[in-house]
C-alpha positions in Angstrom: -0.3 -0.3 0.2 1.6 3.4 -1.0 2.4 6.1 1.2 2.4 9.8 0.8 0.7 9.5 -2.7 3.3 7.8 -4.0 1.0 5.8 -6.1 3.0 5.3 -9.3 3.3 2.4 -12.1 6.9 0.9 -11.9 7.7 -1.0 -15.1 9.1 -4.1 -13.4 11.4 -4.8 -16.0 13.1 -1.6 -15.9 14.1 -2.6 -12.6 15.7 -5.7 -13.2 19.3 -6.0 -11.9 21.7 -5.9 -14.0 24.1 -9.1 -12.7 26.9 -8.1 -15.3 28.2 -5.3 -16.8 26.6 -3.3 -19.6 26.6 -5.8 -22.5 29.0 -4.9 -25.3 29.0 -4.4 -29.0 30.5 -7.5 -29.9 28.5 -9.7 -27.0 25.0 -8.5 -28.9 26.4 -9.3 -32.1 27.2 -12.5 -31.4 24.0 -13.6 -29.5 22.1 -12.2 -32.3 24.0 -14.3 -34.8 23.8 -17.4 -32.9 20.0 -17.1 -32.6 19.9 -16.2 -35.9 21.5 -19.6 -36.9 19.6 -21.5 -34.7 16.1 -19.9 -36.1 17.7 -21.3 -39.6 19.2 -24.5 -39.0 17.2 -25.8 -36.3 13.6 -24.4 -36.9 13.9 -23.9 -40.7 12.8 -20.1 -40.6 14.1 -17.2 -41.5 13.3 -13.7 -39.2 10.8 -12.7 -41.4 8.3 -15.4 -41.1 9.1 -16.6 -37.2 6.4 -16.9 -34.7 7.2 -16.0 -30.9 7.5 -20.0 -30.6 10.0 -20.4 -33.4 12.0 -17.4 -31.7 11.9 -19.3 -28.3 13.2 -22.3 -29.5 15.8 -20.6 -31.6 17.0 -18.9 -28.6 16.7 -21.8 -26.2 19.1 -23.6 -28.5 21.5 -20.9 -28.8 21.7 -20.7 -25.0 21.8 -24.3 -24.6 25.2 -24.6 -26.6 26.5 -22.5 -24.0 25.2 -24.8 -21.3 26.7 -27.9 -22.8 30.6 -27.6 -22.3 30.2 -26.4 -18.7 28.0 -29.4 -18.2 30.7 -31.5 -19.6 33.2 -30.4 -18.0 31.6 -30.4 -14.6 30.8 -34.1 -15.5 34.8 -34.7 -16.2 35.9 -33.0 -13.2 33.5 -34.8 -11.0 34.6 -38.4 -12.6 38.0 -37.5 -12.3 37.9 -36.4 -8.6 36.0 -39.5 -7.8 33.6 -37.1 -5.9 30.1 -38.5 -4.6 27.2 -37.7 -5.9 23.6 -37.4 -4.8 20.7 -38.8 -6.7 17.5 -37.3 -6.1 14.8 -39.3 -6.7 11.1 -37.7 -7.1 8.0 -38.5 -8.9 7.9 -34.5 -9.4 10.0 -31.9 -10.4 8.2 -28.8 -11.0 10.6 -27.0 -12.9 8.4 -24.5 -14.6 9.6 -22.3 -17.4 13.7 -22.4 -18.1 14.3 -19.9 -20.2 14.6 -16.8 -17.6 16.0 -19.0 -15.0 19.1 -20.3 -17.1 19.4 -16.5 -18.6 19.8 -15.2 -14.9 22.0 -18.0 -13.6 24.3 -17.5 -16.9 24.3 -13.6 -16.3 23.1 -13.3 -19.9 19.4 -11.7 -19.1 20.9 -8.3 -20.2 22.7 -9.3 -23.1 19.6 -11.3 -24.5 16.9 -9.0 -23.6 19.1 -6.1 -26.0 20.3 -8.5 -28.6 16.5 -9.8 -29.1 15.0 -5.9 -28.7 17.3 -5.3 -31.6 15.8 -8.2 -33.4 12.4 -6.8 -33.1 11.6 -9.8 -30.7 9.4 -8.9 -27.4 11.5 -10.6 -24.6 7.9 -11.3 -22.8 5.9 -12.7 -25.6 8.8 -15.3 -26.2 9.0 -16.0 -22.8 5.0 -16.4 -22.6 5.9 -18.9 -25.6 7.5 -21.7 -23.4 5.2 -23.8 -21.9 5.1 -24.7 -18.1 7.5 -28.1 -18.1 4.1 -30.5 -16.7 6.4 -32.8 -14.4 4.6 -32.1 -11.1 1.6 -30.7 -9.1 2.6 -28.5 -6.1 5.0 -27.9 -3.1 6.7 -31.5 -3.4 7.7 -30.8 -7.2 8.4 -27.5 -6.5 10.8 -28.3 -3.6 12.6 -31.2 -5.7 13.4 -28.3 -8.5 14.5 -25.4 -5.7 16.9 -28.1 -4.7 17.7 -29.5 -7.9 19.2 -25.6 -8.7 20.7 -24.9 -5.1 22.6 -28.1 -5.7 24.0 -26.9 -8.8 24.5 -23.7 -7.3 26.6 -25.3 -4.4 28.4 -27.3 -6.5 27.4 -30.6 -5.5 27.4 -33.0 -8.0 24.0 -34.1 -8.5 21.2 -36.2 -10.8 17.7 -35.7 -10.6 15.7 -38.9 -11.3 11.8 -38.5 -12.2 9.5 -39.2 -15.1 9.1 -37.6 -18.2 5.2 -37.0 -18.5 3.9 -36.6 -21.4 0.7 -35.2 -20.0 1.6 -34.0 -16.6 -1.2 -33.8 -13.8 -3.6 -32.2 -16.2 -4.7 -28.6 -17.4 -7.3 -27.1 -15.4 -10.3 -25.7 -17.1 -13.1 -23.6 -15.1 -16.5 -24.1 -16.5 -19.9 -23.0 -15.0 -17.7 -22.6 -11.9 -16.3 -26.5 -12.2 -13.1 -27.9 -12.3 -12.8 -29.6 -15.5 -9.2 -31.8 -16.8 -7.8 -31.5 -19.8 -4.3 -33.3 -20.5 -1.1 -31.0 -20.6 0.4 -30.5 -24.3 4.0 -29.3 -23.2 5.9 -31.9 -25.2 3.5 -31.7 -28.0 6.2 -29.9 -30.0 9.3 -31.2 -28.7 11.8 -29.7 -25.6 14.7 -27.7 -27.1 16.0 -28.2 -23.4 16.2 -31.8 -23.6 19.2 -34.4 -24.7 17.7 -37.5 -25.8 20.0 -40.5 -24.9 18.8 -43.3 -27.1 21.8 -45.4 -25.7 20.5 -44.8 -21.9 17.8 -47.6 -21.8 16.9 -50.0 -19.4 14.7 -53.0 -19.1 11.9 -52.9 -16.3 10.1 -56.0 -15.5 6.9 -56.8 -14.4 4.8 -59.9 -13.1 5.8 -63.5 -13.4 7.0 -65.8 -10.7 10.3 -66.4 -8.6 12.0 -69.6 -8.7 14.5 -70.7 -5.9 17.6 -72.3 -7.3 20.0 -74.7 -5.4 23.3 -75.4 -6.3 25.8 -77.3 -4.5 27.8 -75.6 -1.8 26.2 -72.2 -2.4 23.6 -70.1 -0.4 20.1 -70.6 -2.5 19.5 -67.6 -5.0 16.3 -66.4 -6.6 15.3 -66.0 -10.0 12.4 -63.6 -11.3 11.1 -64.8 -14.2 8.6 -61.7 -15.4 5.8 -62.3 -17.8 6.1 -58.8 -18.9 9.0 -56.2 -20.1 9.2 -52.7 -21.0 11.9 -50.1 -21.7 12.9 -46.9 -20.0 14.5 -44.5 -22.3 16.2 -41.1 -20.7 16.2 -37.8 -21.6 18.3 -35.2 -19.6 17.5 -31.4 -19.4 20.5 -29.5 -18.0 20.2 -27.6 -14.3 22.3 -24.2 -14.4 23.6 -23.1 -11.0 24.2 -19.6 -10.3 26.5 -17.7 -12.6 27.0 -21.3 -14.7 29.5 -22.8 -12.2 27.8 -25.8 -12.0 25.8 -28.1 -14.2 23.9 -30.8 -13.1 21.2 -33.2 -15.2 17.9 -34.0 -14.4 17.0 -37.3 -16.1 13.8 -37.9 -16.9 12.8 -41.5 -18.0 10.0 -42.5 -20.6 8.4 -45.8 -21.1 8.0 -47.7 -24.3 7.2 -51.7 -25.2 10.0 -53.5 -26.5 8.3 -54.2 -29.9 6.1 -51.1 -30.7 4.1 -52.9 -32.7 3.0 -56.6 -33.0 3.3 -57.0 -36.6 1.6 -60.7 -37.0 -1.4 -59.3 -35.0 -1.2 -56.0 -37.6 -1.0 -58.2 -40.6 -4.3 -60.5 -39.5 -5.9 -57.3 -39.8 -6.1 -56.6 -35.8 -4.5 -53.1 -36.0 -5.8 -51.9 -32.6 -4.9 -54.9 -30.8 -1.4 -54.8 -32.4 -0.6 -51.4 -30.6 -1.9 -53.0 -27.0 1.5 -53.6 -25.6 2.9 -50.2 -26.5 -0.2 -48.4 -24.9 0.0 -50.2 -21.8 3.5 -49.6 -21.7 3.5 -45.9 -22.6 0.6 -45.4 -20.0 3.6 -45.4 -17.0 5.0 -42.2 -18.8 1.5 -40.8 -19.6 0.1 -38.9 -16.6 1.3 -38.0 -13.1 -1.1 -39.3 -10.6 -3.4 -41.5 -12.3 -6.6 -41.9 -10.3 -6.4 -44.8 -7.8 -10.3 -45.3 -7.6 -10.2 -48.3 -9.5 -7.8 -51.4 -9.6 -6.5 -50.9 -13.1 -5.7 -46.8 -11.4 -3.8 -48.3 -8.3 -1.9 -50.7 -10.5 -0.8 -48.2 -12.6 0.7 -46.1 -9.8 2.7 -49.0 -8.5 4.0 -49.8 -11.9 4.7 -45.8 -12.2 6.6 -45.6 -8.8 8.6 -49.3 -9.6 9.7 -47.7 -13.2 11.1 -44.7 -11.8 13.1 -46.3 -8.9 14.5 -49.5 -11.2 15.2 -47.5 -14.0 17.3 -45.0 -11.5 19.0 -47.4 -9.9 20.2 -49.8 -12.8 21.5 -46.5 -14.2 23.2 -45.1 -10.7 24.7 -48.8 -10.2 26.0 -49.0 -13.8 27.6 -45.6 -13.2 29.0 -46.4 -10.2 30.6 -50.1 -11.5 32.0 -48.0 -14.3 33.9 -45.5 -12.3 34.6 -46.9 -9.0 33.9 -50.9 -9.9 33.2 -52.3 -6.2 29.4 -52.1 -4.7 30.9 -52.2 -1.2 31.9 -48.5 -1.7 28.4 -47.3 -3.0 27.7 -45.5 -0.1 30.7 -43.7 -0.2 30.4 -42.7 -3.7 26.5 -42.1 -3.7 23.9 -40.8 -1.9 20.4 -41.7 -2.5 17.3 -39.2 -1.2 14.2 -40.3 -1.4 11.8 -37.3 -1.9 8.7 -38.4 0.2 6.8 -41.8 0.1 6.9 -42.6 -3.7 10.1 -43.6 -4.5 10.3 -46.3 -1.5 10.2 -49.5 -3.6 13.8 -48.1 -4.2 15.1 -50.1 -1.0 13.4 -53.5 -2.0 15.2 -52.9 -5.8 18.4 -51.8 -4.8 18.3 -55.4 -2.5 17.6 -57.2 -5.3 19.8 -55.6 -7.7 22.7 -56.3 -5.4 21.8 -59.7 -4.1 20.2 -61.2 -7.2 21.9 -59.6 -10.1 25.4 -58.7 -8.5 25.7 -61.7 -6.1 26.5 -59.9 -3.0 25.4 -61.6 0.4 22.2 -60.2 2.1 23.7 -59.0 5.2 26.4 -56.8 2.7 23.3 -55.8 0.6 21.3 -54.6 3.6 24.5 -52.3 5.1 24.9 -50.9 1.6 21.4 -50.1 1.4 20.6 -48.5 4.5 24.0 -46.5 3.9 23.1 -45.2 0.3 19.1 -44.1 1.0 17.9 -41.5 3.0 14.3 -40.7 3.0 12.4 -37.4 3.4 8.7 -37.6 4.7 6.8 -34.8 3.3 3.2 -35.4 5.4 1.3 -37.3 8.1 -1.6 -37.7 6.3 -2.7 -41.3 6.1 -3.2 -41.3 2.5 0.1 -40.1 1.8 1.9 -42.5 3.5 1.3 -45.1 0.9 0.2 -48.8 1.4 0.1 -51.3 -1.1 -2.2 -54.5 -1.1 -0.2 -57.5 -0.6 -2.2 -59.2 -3.3 -1.6 -56.6 -6.0 2.1 -56.2 -5.1 2.6 -60.2 -5.3 1.4 -60.0 -8.6 3.2 -57.2 -9.9 6.8 -57.6 -8.3 6.8 -60.8 -6.8 10.3 -60.8 -6.0 10.1 -57.6 -3.9 7.3 -58.8 -2.0 9.8 -61.9 -0.7 12.7 -59.4 -0.3 10.5 -57.1 1.9 9.2 -60.1 3.6 13.0 -60.7 4.7 13.5 -57.2 5.4 10.6 -57.3 7.8 11.8 -60.5 9.5 15.0 -58.9 10.2 13.8 -55.6 11.2 11.4 -57.2 13.7 14.5 -59.2 15.2 16.6 -56.0 15.8 13.3 -54.7 17.6 13.0 -57.6 19.6 16.6 -57.6 20.5 16.5 -53.7 21.8 13.4 -54.1 23.7 12.6 -58.1 24.6 9.7 -56.9 27.2 8.1 -54.2 25.2 7.8 -56.0 21.9 4.9 -57.8 21.9 2.8 -54.2 22.6 4.4 -52.9 19.5 4.7 -55.5 17.0 1.7 -54.5 15.2 2.8 -51.0 14.6 6.6 -51.5 13.7 6.0 -54.5 11.0 6.1 -53.4 7.7 3.1 -55.1 7.0 -0.5 -53.9 8.1 -2.5 -56.8 9.2 -5.9 -54.8 9.9 -8.3 -54.9 7.4 -6.5 -56.5 4.5 -3.3 -57.1 4.4 -0.8 -54.2 3.2 2.6 -52.9 2.7 3.6 -49.7 4.7 5.8 -47.9 2.0 6.6 -45.5 4.3 8.1 -47.7 7.0 9.9 -49.4 4.2 11.9 -46.2 3.5 12.1 -45.7 7.2 13.9 -48.9 8.2 15.8 -48.8 4.9 17.4 -45.4 5.2 20.3 -44.3 7.7 18.4 -40.8 8.1 15.1 -39.8 7.7 13.9 -36.0 7.7 10.8 -34.0 8.3 10.8 -30.7 7.0 10.0 -28.1 9.5 10.8 -28.5 13.4 7.0 -29.1 14.2 6.7 -31.8 11.6 9.8 -33.7 12.6 8.8 -33.6 16.1 5.2 -35.0 15.2 6.9 -37.4 13.3 8.8 -38.7 16.1 5.8 -38.5 18.6 2.7 -39.8 15.8 3.2 -41.8 12.6 6.7 -43.0 13.3 6.6 -42.7 17.2 7.6 -47.0 17.6 10.1 -46.9 14.7 11.8 -43.7 16.5 12.0 -45.9 19.7 14.0 -48.6 17.8 16.2 -46.1 15.7 16.4 -42.9 17.9 19.1 -41.3 16.0 17.3 -41.8 12.8 15.1 -38.7 12.9 16.2 -35.4 11.6 15.1 -32.2 10.8 15.7 -30.1 7.6 13.3 -27.6 7.2 12.6 -26.7 3.5 13.9 -23.7 1.5 13.4 -21.8 -1.8 15.7 -20.5 -4.4 15.7 -17.0 -4.3 17.3 -16.8 -7.8 13.8 -17.4 -8.9 11.4 -16.2 -6.4 13.1 -12.8 -6.0 15.9 -11.9 -8.8 13.4 -13.5 -11.6 9.8 -12.9 -9.9 10.4 -9.6 -8.7 13.1 -7.7 -10.1 11.5 -4.4 -9.0 12.1 -5.4 -5.3 15.5 -6.7 -6.3 16.6 -3.4 -7.6 15.4 -2.1 -4.2 17.4 -4.5 -2.0 20.6 -4.2 -4.1 20.5 -0.3 -3.6 20.2 -0.5 -0.1 21.7 -3.7 1.1 24.3 -3.7 -1.2 25.3 -5.3 -5.1 26.2 -8.4 -3.5 23.0 -9.6 -2.4 22.3 -11.7 -5.4 25.3 -13.5 -4.5 24.3 -13.4 -0.5 21.2 -13.4 0.2 21.9 -12.7 4.0 22.6 -9.2 3.1 18.8 -8.5 2.9 19.0 -7.8 6.9 20.4 -5.0 6.6 16.6 -3.5 5.4 15.3 -4.1 8.6 17.8 -1.3 9.7 15.9 1.4 7.4 12.8 0.7 8.2 12.1 4.0 10.1 13.1 5.6 6.5 10.5 6.7 4.9 12.0 7.0 1.5 13.1 3.3 1.5 9.5 2.5 2.7 8.0 4.4 -0.5 10.6 2.5 -2.4 9.1 -0.7 -1.3 5.7 0.0 -1.5 5.9 1.5 -5.1 7.7 -1.6 -6.1 4.9 -4.0 -4.7 2.2 -1.6 -6.5 4.0 -2.0 -9.8 3.7 -5.8 -9.6 -0.1 -5.5 -8.3 -0.7 -3.2 -11.5 0.7 -5.8 -13.9 -0.9 -8.7 -12.0 -4.2 -6.7 -12.5 -3.7 -6.8 -16.3 -3.3 -10.5 -16.4 -6.5 -11.0 -14.1 -8.1 -8.9 -16.8 -6.6 -10.7 -19.8 -7.4 -14.3 -17.9 -10.9 -14.0 -16.5 -11.9 -10.4 -17.6 -12.4 -9.1 -14.2 -11.1 -5.5 -13.2 -9.1 -5.0 -9.8 -8.1 -2.0 -7.8 -4.4 -2.1 -7.4 -4.8 -0.1 -4.2 -7.4 -2.8 -3.0 -5.6 -5.3 -0.3 -4.7 -8.3 -2.3 -5.2 -11.4 -0.1 -3.9 -14.7 -1.5 -4.2 -18.3 -1.0 -2.6 -20.2 -3.6 -2.0 -23.8 -3.2 -3.5 -27.5 -4.2 -7.4 -28.0 -2.9 -7.0 -29.9 -0.2 -9.7 -30.0 3.2 -6.5 -29.7 5.3 -5.2 -26.4 3.3 -8.7 -25.0 4.3 -9.6 -23.2 1.5 -13.3 -23.5 3.0 -12.4 -21.4 6.0 -11.3 -18.7 3.7 -14.3 -18.6 1.8 -16.5 -19.2 4.6 -15.0 -15.5 5.9 -15.5 -14.0 2.4 -19.0 -14.8 2.6 -19.3 -13.5 6.1 -17.6 -10.5 4.9 -20.0 -10.1 2.0 -23.0 -10.1 4.3 -21.3 -7.9 6.5 -20.6 -5.1 3.8 -24.5 -5.4 2.5 -25.6 -4.6 6.1 -23.6 -1.4 6.3 -22.1 -0.5 3.0 -21.3 3.0 4.2 -19.0 2.0 6.9 -15.0 2.5 6.5 -14.5 -0.7 4.9 -10.6 -1.8 3.7 -11.3 -2.4 -0.4 -10.0 -6.2 -0.5 -9.3 -8.6 -3.5 -9.9 -12.4 -2.5 -7.4 -14.7 -4.8 -7.5 -18.1 -5.2 -5.5 -20.7 -7.5 -4.8 -24.3 -7.3 -5.9 -28.1 -8.4 -8.1 -30.3 -6.8 -7.4 -34.3 -7.8 -9.1 -35.6 -10.3 -10.9 -38.1 -8.0 -11.4 -35.7 -5.1 -15.0 -34.7 -5.3 -15.2 -32.6 -2.2 -12.1 -30.4 -3.1 -13.7 -29.9 -6.9 -17.0 -29.0 -5.0 -15.3 -26.5 -2.8 -13.8 -25.1 -6.3 -17.3 -24.6 -7.4 -18.3 -22.6 -3.9 -15.0 -20.3 -4.4 -16.2 -19.6 -8.0 -20.3 -19.3 -7.5 -19.5 -16.8 -4.4 -17.4 -14.9 -6.7 -19.8 -14.6 -9.6 -22.3 -13.2 -6.8 -19.8 -11.1 -4.8 -18.1 -9.4 -8.3 -21.6 -8.4 -9.6 -23.2 -6.9 -6.4 -23.0 -3.3 -7.3 -23.1 -2.9 -3.2 -19.9 -4.8 -2.7 -18.3 -4.5 -5.9 -15.9 -1.9 -5.2 -14.8 -3.1 -1.9 -14.7 -7.0 -2.2 -13.7 -8.7 -5.6 -13.3 -12.8 -5.4 -10.7 -14.0 -7.9 -10.3 -17.9 -8.8 -7.5 -18.2 -11.6 -7.3 -21.4 -13.2 -4.6 -24.0 -14.1 -2.2 -22.7 -11.1 1.4 -23.3 -12.4 4.8 -22.0 -11.2 4.7 -19.4 -14.3 1.2 -17.9 -12.7 2.8 -18.0 -9.1 5.7 -16.0 -10.4 3.1 -13.3 -11.2 1.0 -13.5 -8.2 3.5 -13.8 -5.3 5.2 -10.4 -6.1 1.6 -8.7 -6.1 0.6 -10.3 -2.7 -0.1 -8.0 0.2 -1.6 -10.6 2.0 -0.4 -14.8 2.5 -2.9 -16.9 3.7 -1.2 -20.1 5.5 -4.8 -21.2 7.3 -3.7 -25.3 7.3 -5.1 -27.1 10.2 -2.4 -27.0 12.8 -0.5 -30.1 12.8 -1.4 -31.2 9.4 1.2 -28.9 7.0 4.8 -30.4 6.6 6.5 -27.2 6.0 4.9 -25.3 2.8 6.8 -23.4 0.9 4.5 -20.9 -0.6 4.5 -18.9 3.0 8.6 -18.6 2.5 8.1 -17.0 -1.4 5.3 -15.0 -0.2 6.9 -13.6 3.0 10.3 -12.9 0.8 8.2 -10.6 -1.4 6.5 -8.5 1.2 3.4 -10.1 1.8 2.3 -10.3 5.4 1.2 -13.9 6.6 -1.7 -14.7 8.4 -1.4 -18.5 9.6 -1.7 -21.1 12.3 1.3 -22.5 14.1 1.6 -25.3 11.7 4.6 -26.4 9.4 7.2 -23.9 8.9 5.1 -20.8 10.2 6.6 -21.5 13.3 10.0 -20.9 11.8 8.7 -17.7 10.0 7.6 -16.7 13.3 10.7 -17.3 14.8 12.6 -15.2 12.1 10.4 -12.2 11.5 9.5 -11.7 15.2 5.9 -12.2 16.5 4.9 -8.8 15.6 5.6 -9.1 12.4 2.9 -12.2 11.6 -0.5 -12.7 12.4 -1.2 -16.1 14.2 -4.3 -17.3 14.9 -6.4 -20.6 15.9 -5.8 -23.9 17.7 -2.2 -25.5 18.4 -1.6 -28.7 17.0 -1.9 -30.5 20.5 -5.2 -28.6 21.0 -6.4 -29.7 17.7 -5.7 -33.9 18.9 -7.5 -32.7 21.9 -10.9 -31.3 20.2 -10.6 -34.5 18.0 -10.6 -36.6 21.0 -14.1 -34.8 22.3 -15.6 -35.3 19.0 -16.2 -33.8 15.8 -19.7 -32.5 16.1 -19.3 -28.6 15.8 -23.4 -27.7 16.3 -22.3 -26.0 19.5 -19.5 -24.4 18.2 -21.5 -23.1 15.4 -24.6 -21.8 17.6 -22.1 -19.7 19.2 -20.8 -18.0 16.8 -23.9 -15.7 15.2 -21.4 -14.7 12.5 -20.4 -18.2 11.4 -24.3 -19.5 11.9 -25.6 -16.8 9.4 -22.6 -17.4 6.8 -23.4 -21.2 6.8 -27.2 -20.4 6.5 -26.4 -18.3 3.7 -24.9 -20.8 1.3 -27.4 -23.3 2.8 -30.1 -21.1 1.9 -29.0 -21.3 -1.9 -27.6 -17.3 -2.2 -24.7 -18.4 -4.2 -26.4 -21.3 -6.0 -30.0 -20.7 -7.8 -30.2 -24.3 -8.6 -32.4 -26.8 -6.6 -31.1 -29.7 -4.6 -28.6 -27.8 -2.1 -25.3 -28.3 -4.2 -23.5 -26.9 -1.1 -25.1 -28.9 1.5 -22.5 -31.6 1.8 -19.8 -29.2 2.7 -22.1 -27.2 5.1 -23.6 -30.5 6.8 -20.0 -32.3 7.7 -18.9 -28.6 8.8 -21.8 -29.0 11.4 -21.4 -32.8 12.2 -18.2 -33.8 11.2 -15.5 -30.9 11.5 -12.3 -32.9 11.4 -9.8 -29.9 9.7 -11.2 -27.4 12.7 -13.0 -25.0 10.4 -15.7 -24.0 12.6 -13.3 -23.8 15.8 -10.8 -21.4 14.1 -13.5 -19.5 12.0 -14.0 -16.5 15.0 -10.6 -15.8 15.7 -9.6 -16.2 12.1 -12.3 -13.3 11.7 -11.0 -11.0 14.2 -7.7 -11.7 13.0 -8.3 -10.4 9.7 -9.8 -7.5 10.9 -6.8 -6.6 13.0 -5.3 -7.0 9.5 -7.9 -4.2 8.0 -7.0 -1.9 10.9 -3.2 -1.9 9.9 -4.0 -1.9 6.4 -4.9 1.6 7.2 -1.7 2.6 8.6 0.7 2.3 5.4 3.9 3.3 7.1 3.2 0.6 9.8 1.9 -2.1 7.2 5.2 -1.1 4.9 7.4 -1.6 8.0 5.9 -4.6 8.8 6.3 -5.9 5.2 10.2 -4.7 5.5 10.9 -6.8 8.6 9.3 -10.1 6.9 11.8 -9.3 3.8 14.6 -8.8 5.6 14.4 -12.0 7.8 13.9 -14.4 5.3 17.3 -15.1 4.0 17.4 -18.5 6.3 14.6 -20.1 4.0 16.8 -20.0 1.2 17.2 -23.6 -0.5 21.1 -23.1 -0.5 20.8 -23.2 3.0 18.6 -26.4 3.2 20.7 -28.2 0.7 24.0 -27.2 3.0 22.5 -28.9 5.8 21.5 -31.8 4.0 25.1 -32.1 2.3 26.6 -32.1 5.7 24.5 -33.8 8.1 22.9 -36.3 5.7 25.1 -37.0 2.4 28.2 -36.1 3.6 29.4 -34.3 0.6 31.4 -30.7 0.3 29.9 -28.1 -1.2 30.4 -24.0 -1.8 28.1 -21.3 -1.1 27.5 -18.7 -3.8 28.4 -16.3 -1.2 31.9 -17.8 -1.0 32.4 -18.5 -4.7 32.1 -14.7 -4.8 34.7 -14.3 -2.5 32.7 -12.8 0.2 33.2 -15.3 3.0 36.6 -16.8 3.9 
């Protein structure tokens, strides 16, 4: 919010901080020549007929040429030194668009902008021509992307391993307020950043049977005789570190059949049947998170996860044998990080490779496996701690089931030795097999037992891991659980996303801010300087003007950039409590209608996020938000005071537009249910104040920015647990809150849904009688806290001072810090921070 009438628009582009000296004529000529050559030789166009996408592809190829030599050099140096590598296994890598990222990290942004301008190309249109890589869904994938960039920036040799999804999660379209899902098409016309590796192909097996082979004088060995084999083919995308000092590959696997077409069937006239095997194989890498509502969907998910880990482990074992030759030294040369529970089958797969394929003894193989693996847990939600039915697992991966049984037997023996008296009481809890309600494999338990370190991603989350979901395992392996609070890469979320604020920070805190984010702490020393506050506020307003244009283009809604932009952008889920936000929005709307002449603070409620395709309740919440928006935005009494926006198809690029424009960050999950969050960090870094519960990393944010500079409300984690024990019926709670009761009644009465049948009745009924996520319990405190924020907004100097205190104390939340902690405490690999590489630290 501007001070002293300083309400001027500032072009974000004009404020981008040059990280190198001004481009020379020679540099511009060279860059233009490289782009024009690629336009002709790779795209097959000349400048007069080139489209925006043609220019993007040509520019990407020209930049890629500059990356290759650095990449190959880093690989050769790592091999020559015998350096330990990190292998990061994740089902998601939400890398977003790479053009701006690579240009920034190579220090070529100014050269590219000027050169393209000379060629008559609009850099912003060119950037928009690049599709977001559809390789993830939310925070899990974005964290993996930030971590890959930080590993490259810290000089840590690493491979990211994932799946090259043809169509990603889905493209979200909102029609009549409902979410509809369509396939992403990001690979339809190729990807200029990737390198196909046709020589890197591995066989992935499924099904069949296992035979025990007895040989005189030797231990019995097991031979897996699969009945299906498909191929995993590698594609590499270079991930460039800060200032281009290091480049690491993100290796993605695509699935294909061994024989693309059965010619015998084709020639018999069965043209569709001839392609069945190819279709079945390709389904594995078609879509992220196929629905598991059907038996076929559950099997596809299991096949997908095993496909990832088998291809990745075969690849890294082959690399290790080529460079080292001795698998006993794998833990000294490789650190494998499991990003959440999805890749946990890797524990059994590495044991299979070591024991069955390479003939190592079981005890040696287990020592190697535990010494190599570490596991990051990202959630305490039961549905996210994957389980697989023993029947399904045995049919798809019969040898792995045998291995897991063996691991479980030895694990139980270990527990018995450590606690012979209490062992019987905790057997059911510690076993890798859940015998309740049908036999199931506990994949979180497998990852825990097979890793030498298990980390949570915030202090609260790690404590809850020890106390709840992994309590019994923690008593057996008490040194295994550690905390590593998440972080974000400042290169993307400050330098690239918010060049206007970056310029202010560099002017106030020093030109070395891009290399050493800790310098932004100096901003706290000048919060009393009105001129600096005005510059920060002006940068914010410029971002809000730019974002308002985007909203107008996408959904046709006009926004007031001087209103309070109140943002909740995240996956739609009940525990993230978009319902709480929209209920308070309805309550505010009703209050404004009651007294429109009151001194209301103009506010824009901004929502974005996807609901899982099979998550009906979350999709109904999206419908409620959109129907509330339709009524509120068309009401002449309220439309100048309250706006509601739901932006469809939330992705990294959209986040880069929303986050710099946000005034208020909604981090309102039910306490004890959000592992960490990283959106809270991105928003606070960009000057948004946080309203939130004491959940996830909100707790550490409060510790760093100060309790006076964050707005905390609601039940604490232990209070949530106690309320649940007392019962989930919220009728009395609602009756005690006239505002909440009126809000629920209004929704039930159909104010926002003119049709018949009480569309939102299931949501309201659950709030009344089964409020597991404590929406009603926290509502009144949340509403009071929002009114405190209204009061603060009316004092621009105080608001801007508080924003500056948040920005100043966010340096600790860098992914460089997080990766440094992983490197020291879990992976045992050396690293060099960008600040040290720039000569700032001894």
